[in-house]
C-alpha positions, 0 to 999 in steps of 0.5 A, a space after each residue: 874741190 874734186 867730186 871724190 872729196 865732195 862725196 866723202 865729206 857729204 857722206 861723213 856729214 850726212 851720217 851725222 845729220 841723219 843720226 837723229 832720224 835713224 837712232 832717235 828714241 821715237 817714243 814720246 818722252 815724259 813731259 818735264 817742266 821747264 828748267 828741269 831738263 838740265 839743258 836749258 840755258 838763259 837763251 832757252 829760258 827766254 822763250 817764256 818771256 813776252 819778248 822771247 818769241 820776238 827775239 827768236 824770230 828776229 834772230 832766225 830771220 837775221 840768220 836766214 838773211 845772211 844764208 840767203 846770200 848763197 842764192 845770189 852767189 855771194 859769200 856767206 859769213 858763216 861765223 856771223 850765222 854761228 854767232 847768231 845761232 849760239 847767242 839767240 837760238 841754241 838755248 831753245 834748240 837744246 831745250 827741245 833736244 832734251 825734252 824730245 830726245 832729239 839731236 837738232 843742236 848737233 845737226 845744226 852746228 855740224 851744218 854751219 861748221 861744214 858751211 864755214 869750212 867749205 865742206 858743204 854747199 852753202 845752199 844745202 846748209 841754208 836749207 838744212 838750217 831753215 828746215 831744222 829750225 822749223 822743226 824746232 818751232 814745230 816742237 815748241 808749239 807742241 810743248 806749249 800745248 802740253 804745258 797748257 794741259 799740265 796746268 789746265 784750269 789756269 786760264 792766264 797760264 793757258 792764254 799765255 801758252 797759246 799766245 806763245 804757240 801762235 808766235 812760233 807758228 808765225 814762223 811756219 806760216 809762210 811754209 804752210 801758205 806756200 803749200 796752200 798756193 801749190 796744192 789749192 789747200 786751205 791749211 793756213 785757214 784751218 790752223 787759224 781756225 784751230 787757234 781760235 778754237 784753242 783760245 775759246 777752249 781755254 777761256 771756257 775750260 773745255 779740255 776736250 775742245 782744246 785737245 781736239 783743236 790741238 790735234 788739228 794744228 799738229 796734224 795740219 802742220 804734219 800735212 804741210 811737211 808731207 806735201 813739201 817732202 813727198 807728195 807727187 805733185 810738188 814734193 822735193 823728192 820729185 823735184 830732186 829726181 827730175 833735176 838730177 838729170 839736168 843740174 845735179 848740184 841743184 838736185 842735191 839742194 832739193 834733196 836736202 830740202 826734202 830730207 830736212 822737211 822730213 825730219 819733222 815727220 820721221 819720229 811719228 811715222 817710225 812709231 807705227 810704220 818703221 819700214 816705210 819711215 826708214 825707207 824714206 829716210 834712206 832715199 833722202 839721205 844726203 850720202 845717197 846718189 840723188 839720181 837714184 832717188 825714186 819719188 814714186 817709191 817715196 810717195 807710196 811709202 808715205 801713203 802706206 806709212 800714214 795709212 798704217 798710222 791712221 789704222 793705229 789711231 782707230 785701234 786706240 780709239 776702240 780701246 778707249 771708247 767712251 773716254 775723251 781719248 777715244 774721241 781724240 784718236 778718232 779725230 786723229 784718224 780722220 786727220 791722217 786721212 785728210 793728210 793723204 787727200 790728194 793721194 787717196 783721191 788718186 787711189 780711190 777716186 773722188 767718190 771713194 775718197 769722199 765716202 772715206 772722209 764722210 765715214 771718218 766724220 761719222 765715226 768721230 760723231 759716234 765717238 763723241 756720242 759714245 754710240 758703240 754699236 754704230 762706232 764699231 760698224 763704221 770703224 770696221 769700214 774705215 779699217 777695211 778701206 785703209 788696209 786696201 790703201 796700204 795694199 794699193 800703195 805697194 
């Protein structure tokens, strides 16, 4: 295949794949009970059965096993993968699309079709399929938590929903553990502890404790996706840029991995830092020249973006002081600071980061105690430092 034809095909497909990130409504959709989305199929409904998560996991692993043949230079049976997807995964994907206003089914189907027609490198297709399905599982975890809260007080229902969320998290745990190994973090242990807290909260009927543990799971998974995509040390932005000089084909695969991981972060980041979110999206876009991917600029955009998100959380905390939401958003601010741990240590120094983290913890305690005077002073200190971080990351 000529380089010109390849470039044209990649451009056309990447525009479709990127469509969700550029045009999706980034406002969280109103929650809908299962069965009212208009998109739920029999396969999608299967997630609510005891065997549903196992069937999804088995199908996902079966599809990846076939796609992994590309790593050995063997032909991939894309027809088989497409059949597995349509019969066992598509219903779940379409359900999440309807609830979260995504276009993941369109993106996944397009990637598999491009692989079948020889229009996209099978290695790229493999990464797109894997990481976009991981986004589906991530959204499913969020949905299970939301459904627990919708029927709060029904312990049997809550336990079932948390168990389902844990089953879907099991499909993401390998990604979390890989980042832990690369960065020396303890994210898997953090998430395991948060799930234990979720179970205790359901059993005791402590709704605030559930809300807080839910945030720990959510934001720690976001940290995982960030470390995979845009962190300087081992992020795919840096890997792709480095590889572009020696092996452009491999670099394109790594760019695809970065893009696909980023899709789990784009909607949230775009709500509060649209300029940074769109810049990162453009850098990872498969139609762009991978040799021009700038990992330093991507990393700085992530830092500015998540610092702005943290500032928004603290603003919300102030607006909801004295209420549970004030405590929840105080924790979210602290979790976004933790998300940027490595970057903040580099920008602020070890002591500067430790001080910021301690202030965030003190603010959370003040929010729990509803100590407005103490909270205001601590929040002003946090906001001052976070604004300085935004400026340092220009």
